[in-house]
C-alpha positions as a printed NumPy array, in Angstrom:
array([[169.657,  71.076,  57.83 ],
       [172.858,  73.161,  57.27 ],
       [174.388,  74.025,  53.697],
       [176.68 ,  71.833,  51.94 ],
       [179.881,  73.828,  52.892],
       [182.459,  71.411,  54.254],
       [183.808,  72.519,  57.811],
       [187.68 ,  72.168,  57.911],
       [188.592,  73.138,  61.648],
       [190.575,  70.315,  62.899],
       [194.23 ,  70.766,  63.266],
       [196.987,  68.728,  63.816],
       [197.237,  68.368,  67.243],
       [193.321,  67.89 ,  67.921],
       [193.604,  65.019,  64.887],
       [196.681,  63.485,  67.201],
       [194.341,  63.454,  70.085],
       [191.671,  61.6  ,  68.234],
       [194.226,  58.948,  66.951],
       [195.615,  58.522,  70.46 ],
       [192.258,  58.468,  71.959],
       [190.861,  55.9  ,  69.492],
       [194.065,  53.686,  70.462],
       [194.379,  53.872,  73.835],
       [191.437,  52.519,  75.73 ],
       [189.71 ,  49.184,  76.368],
       [192.363,  47.035,  74.669],
       [195.454,  48.04 ,  76.885],
       [193.649,  47.779,  80.118],
       [191.833,  44.472,  79.329],
       [193.342,  42.376,  76.918],
       [196.607,  41.143,  78.793],
       [194.43 ,  38.914,  81.032],
       [193.099,  37.167,  77.885],
       [196.534,  36.768,  76.702],
       [197.738,  35.01 ,  79.791],
       [194.548,  32.948,  79.988],
       [195.256,  31.801,  76.474],
       [198.639,  30.234,  77.159],
       [201.218,  33.12 ,  76.53 ],
       [202.578,  33.569,  80.078],
       [206.316,  34.062,  78.804],
       [207.14 ,  37.641,  79.455],
       [209.498,  37.964,  76.432],
       [206.802,  36.49 ,  74.253],
       [203.941,  39.106,  75.835],
       [206.342,  42.201,  75.109],
       [207.156,  40.643,  71.433],
       [203.29 ,  40.396,  71.02 ],
       [202.54 ,  44.333,  71.852],
       [205.819,  45.053,  69.671],
       [204.446,  43.186,  66.738],
       [201.191,  45.298,  67.267],
       [203.201,  48.144,  67.033],
       [204.892,  47.122,  63.809],
       [201.264,  46.235,  62.292],
       [199.909,  49.398,  62.982],
       [202.825,  51.666,  61.904],
       [202.915,  50.085,  58.747],
       [199.127,  50.204,  58.459],
       [199.538,  53.976,  59.337],
       [201.995,  54.722,  56.456],
       [200.001,  53.115,  53.704],
       [196.797,  55.223,  55.162],
       [198.775,  58.197,  55.009],
       [199.684,  58.026,  51.643],
       [196.1  ,  56.726,  50.346],
       [194.251,  59.416,  52.3  ],
       [196.674,  62.113,  51.046],
       [195.672,  61.124,  47.281],
       [192.158,  60.295,  48.28 ],
       [191.386,  62.858,  50.832],
       [187.346,  62.373,  51.632],
       [186.088,  61.233,  55.005],
       [184.957,  57.556,  55.385],
       [188.082,  55.724,  55.947],
       [187.862,  52.177,  54.278],
       [184.389,  53.218,  52.783],
       [186.134,  55.936,  50.503],
       [189.348,  53.89 ,  49.978],
       [187.862,  50.515,  49.173],
       [184.881,  52.014,  46.917],
       [187.43 ,  53.809,  44.76 ],
       [190.086,  50.863,  44.777],
       [188.081,  48.088,  44.242],
       [184.216,  48.414,  43.83 ],
       [181.506,  50.468,  45.485],
       [180.015,  47.396,  46.93 ],
       [183.095,  46.694,  49.049],
       [183.457,  50.039,  50.15 ],
       [179.658,  49.93 ,  51.001],
       [180.056,  46.497,  52.805],
       [183.052,  48.12 ,  54.979],
       [180.944,  51.168,  55.733],
       [178.047,  48.922,  56.566],
       [180.166,  47.049,  59.302],
       [181.385,  50.485,  60.375],
       [178.003,  51.657,  60.842],
       [176.416,  48.786,  62.755],
       [179.597,  47.297,  64.383],
       [182.925,  48.922,  63.723],
       [182.425,  51.792,  65.846],
       [179.213,  50.894,  67.877],
       [181.011,  47.61 ,  69.309],
       [184.054,  49.456,  70.33 ],
       [182.163,  52.065,  72.265],
       [180.238,  49.411,  73.692],
       [183.38 ,  47.401,  74.783],
       [184.881,  50.65 ,  76.043],
       [181.828,  51.397,  77.942],
       [181.585,  47.841,  79.52 ],
       [185.491,  48.303,  80.568],
       [184.608,  51.727,  82.034],
       [181.809,  50.37 ,  83.965],
       [183.918,  47.385,  85.36 ],
       [186.658,  49.645,  86.619],
       [184.129,  52.13 ,  88.151],
       [182.348,  49.34 ,  90.054],
       [185.654,  48.943,  91.948],
       [185.156,  52.162,  93.128],
       [181.133,  52.252,  94.044],
       [180.207,  48.462,  94.479],
       [176.77 ,  47.445,  93.667],
       [176.54 ,  49.981,  90.605],
       [175.701,  47.94 ,  87.244],
       [178.844,  48.233,  84.988],
       [176.57 ,  48.481,  81.952],
       [174.224,  50.852,  83.382],
       [177.294,  53.167,  84.186],
       [178.491,  52.866,  80.874],
       [175.211,  53.638,  79.341],
       [175.09 ,  56.759,  80.959],
       [178.504,  57.828,  79.874],
       [177.609,  57.11 ,  76.255],
       [174.571,  59.168,  76.606],
       [176.354,  62.18 ,  77.855],
       [179.215,  62.04 ,  75.394],
       [176.702,  61.615,  72.402],
       [175.036,  65.034,  73.749],
       [178.357,  66.722,  73.695],
       [179.172,  65.62 ,  70.115],
       [175.908,  66.234,  68.829],
       [176.071,  70.064,  69.889],
       [179.336,  71.026,  67.886],
       [182.504,  70.097,  66.144],
       [184.283,  72.732,  68.6  ],
       [182.817,  71.546,  71.8  ],
       [183.647,  67.849,  70.801],
       [186.975,  68.745,  69.73 ],
       [187.962,  70.758,  72.922],
       [186.495,  67.767,  75.085],
       [188.811,  65.196,  73.174],
       [192.05 ,  67.156,  73.807],
       [191.511,  67.834,  77.241],
       [190.517,  64.269,  78.109],
       [193.34 ,  62.871,  75.735],
       [195.827,  64.95 ,  77.704],
       [194.542,  63.508,  80.925],
       [194.658,  59.967,  79.56 ],
       [198.427,  60.385,  78.703],
       [199.293,  61.948,  81.802],
       [197.681,  59.303,  83.894],
       [199.289,  56.445,  81.733],
       [202.817,  58.141,  82.302],
       [202.209,  58.49 ,  85.971],
       [201.276,  54.798,  86.167],
       [204.138,  53.604,  84.468],
       [206.423,  55.977,  86.594],
       [204.895,  54.55 ,  89.776],
       [205.347,  51.03 ,  88.66 ],
       [208.803,  51.302,  88.263],
       [209.779,  53.597,  91.301],
       [206.872,  53.003,  93.886],
       [205.874,  49.376,  93.766],
       [207.067,  47.789,  96.818],
       [207.198,  43.969,  95.641],
       [208.386,  43.823,  91.944],
       [208.195,  40.385,  90.196],
       [211.377,  38.764,  89.067],
       [210.975,  39.202,  85.381],
       [213.239,  39.102,  82.417],
       [212.567,  40.191,  78.887],
       [215.692,  37.955,  77.244],
       [214.085,  35.355,  75.08 ],
       [214.13 ,  31.638,  75.808],
       [213.539,  28.495,  74.307],
       [209.936,  28.889,  76.016],
       [209.7  ,  32.07 ,  74.075],
       [209.819,  30.796,  70.871],
       [207.577,  27.805,  71.557],
       [204.748,  30.301,  72.771],
       [205.416,  32.47 ,  69.536],
       [204.755,  29.737,  67.124],
       [201.607,  28.583,  69.048],
       [198.178,  29.219,  68.355],
       [197.703,  30.833,  71.405],
       [199.81 ,  33.649,  70.435],
       [198.349,  34.189,  67.086],
       [194.905,  34.288,  68.855],
       [196.337,  36.833,  71.302],
       [197.545,  39.125,  68.388],
       [193.871,  39.648,  67.866],
       [193.489,  41.208,  71.17 ],
       [196.634,  43.199,  70.629],
       [195.572,  44.586,  67.273],
       [192.392,  45.363,  68.642],
       [194.149,  47.424,  71.247],
       [195.827,  49.236,  68.46 ],
       [192.914,  49.698,  66.359],
       [192.44 ,  53.316,  65.999],
       [195.703,  53.856,  64.333],
       [193.447,  54.9  ,  61.204],
       [191.155,  57.029,  62.923],
       [191.957,  60.239,  61.127],
       [191.214,  58.727,  58.037],
       [187.434,  58.708,  59.054],
       [187.276,  62.447,  58.894],
       [189.737,  63.805,  56.451],
       [187.067,  66.334,  55.219],
       [187.232,  68.088,  58.521],
       [190.963,  68.424,  58.691],
       [192.965,  71.557,  57.971],
       [195.18 ,  70.68 ,  55.316],
       [194.209,  67.   ,  55.136],
       [197.181,  65.925,  52.59 ],
       [199.505,  66.738,  55.064],
       [197.835,  66.646,  58.675],
       [196.303,  63.046,  57.89 ],
       [199.817,  61.301,  57.591],
       [201.243,  63.041,  60.23 ],
       [198.463,  62.501,  62.736],
       [198.426,  58.738,  62.092],
       [202.051,  58.238,  62.272],
       [202.892,  60.395,  65.235],
       [199.824,  59.033,  67.149],
       [200.572,  55.246,  66.551],
       [204.517,  55.63 ,  67.6  ],
       [203.371,  57.423,  70.795],
       [200.773,  54.839,  71.586],
       [203.325,  51.884,  70.776],
       [206.06 ,  53.258,  73.255],
       [203.2  ,  53.824,  75.956],
       [201.531,  50.377,  75.193],
       [205.073,  48.389,  75.826],
       [205.861,  50.458,  78.827],
       [202.507,  49.829,  80.404],
       [202.123,  46.273,  80.062],
       [205.711,  45.631,  81.122],
       [204.489,  47.372,  84.374],
       [201.51 ,  45.202,  84.68 ],
       [203.808,  42.017,  84.651],
       [206.423,  43.877,  86.91 ],
       [204.198,  44.717,  89.783],
       [201.544,  41.865,  89.559],
       [201.824,  37.982,  89.63 ],
       [200.588,  36.441,  86.428],
       [198.321,  34.342,  88.221],
       [196.669,  37.401,  89.6  ],
       [196.379,  38.939,  86.158],
       [195.145,  35.697,  84.235],
       [191.768,  35.861,  83.03 ],
       [191.111,  39.257,  84.493],
       [189.066,  42.027,  82.578],
       [190.284,  44.776,  84.556],
       [194.05 ,  44.18 ,  84.724],
       [194.872,  47.955,  85.279],
       [192.868,  47.653,  88.719],
       [194.866,  44.557,  89.915],
       [198.126,  46.251,  88.811],
       [197.185,  49.302,  90.734],
       [196.276,  47.551,  93.873],
       [199.875,  46.177,  93.919],
       [201.498,  49.607,  93.569],
       [199.252,  51.621,  95.522],
       [197.423,  49.182,  97.879],
       [193.865,  48.244,  98.206],
       [192.589,  52.072,  98.685],
       [195.014,  53.29 ,  96.215],
       [193.809,  50.536,  93.729],
       [190.074,  51.796,  94.109],
       [191.192,  55.309,  93.38 ],
       [193.281,  54.273,  90.172],
       [190.298,  52.298,  88.963],
       [188.377,  55.442,  89.167],
       [190.864,  57.328,  87.088],
       [191.175,  54.729,  84.663],
       [187.436,  54.876,  84.244],
       [187.766,  58.395,  83.445],
       [190.59 ,  57.577,  81.127],
       [188.253,  55.459,  79.057],
       [185.883,  58.527,  78.67 ],
       [188.413,  59.899,  75.893],
       [188.262,  56.411,  74.149],
       [184.512,  56.618,  73.763],
       [184.211,  60.144,  72.921],
       [186.942,  59.816,  69.873],
       [184.605,  56.875,  68.506],
       [181.305,  58.786,  69.073],
       [182.918,  61.461,  66.886],
       [184.752,  59.503,  64.18 ],
       [182.238,  56.747,  63.42 ],
       [179.188,  58.957,  62.523],
       [181.609,  60.628,  59.633],
       [181.43 ,  57.033,  57.896],
       [177.778,  56.854,  58.177],
       [177.3  ,  60.325,  56.809],
       [179.223,  59.89 ,  53.75 ],
       [177.231,  56.674,  52.972],
       [174.356,  58.797,  53.273],
       [175.458,  61.326,  51.017],
       [176.315,  58.64 ,  48.343],
       [172.881,  56.473,  48.761],
       [169.529,  58.288,  48.41 ],
       [167.688,  55.643,  50.663],
       [170.175,  56.736,  53.407],
       [170.066,  60.352,  52.596],
       [168.857,  61.299,  55.952],
       [171.965,  60.106,  57.629],
       [173.985,  62.662,  55.964],
       [171.893,  65.523,  57.501],
       [173.971,  68.16 ,  59.296],
       [173.189,  70.424,  62.129],
       [173.552,  74.277,  61.652],
       [177.012,  73.652,  63.343],
       [178.034,  71.016,  60.923],
       [177.654,  68.034,  62.784],
       [176.086,  64.571,  61.382],
       [173.075,  64.599,  63.962],
       [171.416,  61.562,  62.846],
       [174.398,  59.461,  62.396],
       [175.686,  60.283,  65.777],
       [172.189,  59.133,  67.343],
       [171.809,  56.061,  65.282],
       [175.565,  54.869,  66.119],
       [174.962,  55.647,  69.855],
       [171.556,  53.426,  70.023],
       [173.427,  50.527,  68.34 ],
       [176.277,  50.963,  70.995],
       [173.571,  50.87 ,  73.743],
       [172.129,  47.704,  72.485],
       [175.403,  46.092,  72.027],
       [176.384,  47.149,  75.524],
       [173.357,  45.555,  77.297],
       [173.205,  42.493,  75.079],
       [176.709,  41.194,  74.214],
       [179.733,  39.568,  76.064],
       [183.062,  40.91 ,  76.131],
       [185.729,  38.342,  74.558],
       [183.195,  37.151,  71.841],
       [182.413,  40.68 ,  70.725],
       [186.1  ,  41.337,  70.686],
       [187.118,  38.351,  68.394],
       [184.228,  38.823,  65.947],
       [185.169,  42.716,  65.604],
       [189.132,  42.125,  65.329],
       [188.486,  39.522,  62.561],
       [186.34 ,  41.891,  60.362],
       [188.462,  44.951,  61.091],
       [191.577,  43.158,  59.76 ],
       [189.72 ,  42.076,  56.487],
       [189.174,  45.374,  55.551],
       [192.563,  47.102,  56.864],
       [193.983,  44.266,  54.758],
       [192.212,  44.993,  51.717],
       [192.966,  48.73 ,  52.161],
       [196.712,  48.167,  52.506],
       [196.815,  45.961,  49.548],
       [195.224,  48.612,  47.734],
       [198.312,  50.779,  47.523],
       [199.733,  48.227,  44.909],
       [196.569,  48.835,  42.823],
       [196.525,  52.778,  43.123],
       [200.183,  52.854,  42.303],
       [199.701,  50.823,  39.216],
       [196.625,  52.454,  38.122],
       [198.056,  55.783,  38.526],
       [201.734,  55.726,  38.301],
       [202.414,  59.548,  37.26 ],
       [199.811,  61.013,  40.031],
       [201.478,  63.406,  42.452],
       [201.515,  61.909,  45.804],
       [201.794,  64.713,  48.86 ],
       [202.803,  61.79 ,  50.983],
       [204.575,  58.293,  50.159],
       [204.548,  55.366,  52.48 ],
       [207.958,  55.079,  53.734],
       [209.629,  51.551,  52.713],
       [207.382,  50.772,  49.98 ],
       [206.859,  48.104,  48.908],
       [207.948,  46.174,  52.03 ],
       [206.163,  48.128,  54.549],
       [202.602,  47.013,  53.116],
       [203.887,  43.542,  52.479],
       [204.885,  43.358,  56.16 ],
       [201.586,  44.289,  57.292],
       [199.731,  41.799,  54.994],
       [201.765,  38.791,  56.126],
       [200.908,  39.594,  59.892],
       [197.106,  39.407,  58.973],
       [197.165,  36.534,  56.852],
       [198.981,  34.739,  59.712],
       [196.592,  35.662,  62.132],
       [193.612,  35.029,  59.953],
       [194.994,  31.409,  59.612],
       [195.064,  30.717,  63.381],
       [191.963,  32.844,  64.366],
       [189.824,  31.118,  61.848],
       [191.123,  27.645,  63.347],
       [190.612,  28.802,  67.114],
       [187.668,  31.048,  66.84 ],
       [185.711,  29.583,  64.153],
       [182.257,  30.705,  65.286],
       [183.273,  34.389,  65.348],
       [185.016,  34.342,  62.198],
       [182.108,  32.642,  60.31 ],
       [180.013,  35.477,  62.072],
       [182.146,  38.103,  60.709],
       [181.997,  36.305,  57.18 ],
       [178.253,  36.515,  57.484],
       [178.373,  40.115,  58.17 ],
       [180.243,  40.85 ,  55.055],
       [177.683,  38.76 ,  52.995],
       [174.805,  40.714,  54.558],
       [176.636,  43.992,  53.696],
       [176.802,  43.101,  49.869],
       [173.172,  41.935,  49.965],
       [171.854,  45.302,  51.34 ],
       [174.288,  47.347,  48.893],
       [172.489,  45.698,  45.981],
       [169.125,  46.144,  47.301],
       [169.734,  49.848,  47.862],
       [171.251,  50.411,  44.487],
       [168.207,  48.823,  42.903],
       [166.004,  50.755,  45.019],
       [168.001,  53.844,  43.718],
       [167.54 ,  52.728,  40.274],
       [164.105,  52.612,  40.566],
       [163.724,  56.008,  42.203],
       [165.658,  57.43 ,  39.45 ],
       [163.446,  55.775,  36.655],
       [160.139,  56.935,  38.274]])
């Protein structure tokens, strides 16, 4: 076990790389197929979906930037909700992060990675490939913060360069472009008001999830009150531009019929641009790109588990750090859960369930800015959310609208999500009762 001194060594550039890597990954290379299959087939409506996702992520990043600057502790929603509402709500969000919030996205990214890689080497099980990658990355991040950070920066730079290359290739080297237009028509507005559009937004929101990544390891940032908001906002804006252009290229180079319902839409588009052999090569590169996504979440998630372990005696072993400041046990636990989900779950159901619960905690956190400003009106705020109070209200309205349609169209997944919340509260009260008895004895 190490001493309790906090290691603050993550600078702005590395923090931005973690944010970008958390965001860019599974969603943008998989969700377009689900959107098209769900009935959103108008080009303008699809582009608007991704712009709406950008607005949600940007408004959320503004609020998290402010809250993180006045409550600079690792843990993300666990830290914020515990202080803004009640420790039980914070624990429930942390419980979700511990068992699903990061473990499930790691599993989803590993599934997608394995699927893309199977286009390169047929016959290899996508899930086995994904499992091997999770184990290797877990080992790297278990060694030291520095090695994990360097690994992250390198693979995030590779990721961005590959996406830019893909976008440029789509615009300039595709031999057969689709006749598409982004000017809205009456069909556009019909699809925007449809339940399929609202449900598709959950896939887009998942694609943007990660805009809050740096909030999970605030305690390890250099100058956190400045680095946190800058990393969140810069990373979010960069990803928003890449996402809109990338999805436009997918639609530009491939017929909608070829993309609809496909998990590996990137491979379909790559084949349209580069031909069969080029598509295989690009599939391999996309699978390489997803390594960065898995790496960023393997790093961020255990910081939530670690903070929970610091606060709850029964889970104290989760807070144990190695001599190099790594929450070793937390990383191992999260990766084991990721492997279980990878080998037992289906992609679409897991994605819907995950997006619903993530939205609940994000909604409550963003709403918390009103509580914090009312409770502490004179507090010095190193960073203030631009556009307050309009910015948090925009975020909250989008999420409420999405909740309504998601509950109506994906009832089973949403009920499962609510059950997860209930279980978190139950475990909280069991742990607090256990802690009280321990202290009395």
